[in-house]
C-alpha positions, 0 to 999 in steps of 0.5 A, spaced: 499 499 500 506 504 500 506 504 492 499 506 492 498 513 488 493 517 494 489 523 493 483 527 491 485 529 485 490 524 481 492 524 473 490 518 468 497 516 468 497 515 477 491 511 475 493 507 470 500 505 474 495 503 481 491 498 477 498 495 473 500 494 480 493 492 482 494 487 476 501 484 476 498 482 484 492 478 481 496 475 476 498 470 482 491 469 483 486 470 478 486 469 471 487 475 468 487 474 461 485 479 456 485 484 461 489 490 463 488 497 466 485 499 459 479 495 460 477 498 466 479 506 464 474 504 458 470 501 463 468 495 459 462 491 464 462 484 462 470 483 463 470 488 469 465 483 472 469 477 470 475 479 475 470 482 480 467 475 481 474 472 481 476 476 487 469 475 490 470 467 490 478 468 492 475 472 498 469 467 500 473 461 498 478 462 503 474 463 510 472 455 508 477 451 512 475 443 514 476 444 521 470 449 520 466 446 517 466 439 517 460 437 514 464 439 507 466 430 507 459 430 504 461 433 497 466 427 496 464 422 490 465 415 492 472 414 491 475 421 492 479 422 497 480 429 501 486 432 497 481 431 491 476 436 494 
């Protein structure tokens, strides 16, 4: 967060720099094929929604732990092991 450009009136170059930094971090966690900072600057709804959906799923799934939800064993199909889940 220390490298993020902050302020109430930042120019387009600093906005793009913030978006580029965000995508560099996101590439390790979600799929960003065909999406870049320009996509957000152009406000392309279906591509932005795809990125936001992946982030929401990542945040929600991170909170699920087998120790907290033992009923998750029920999702295993016959012949599958816990590592498959």
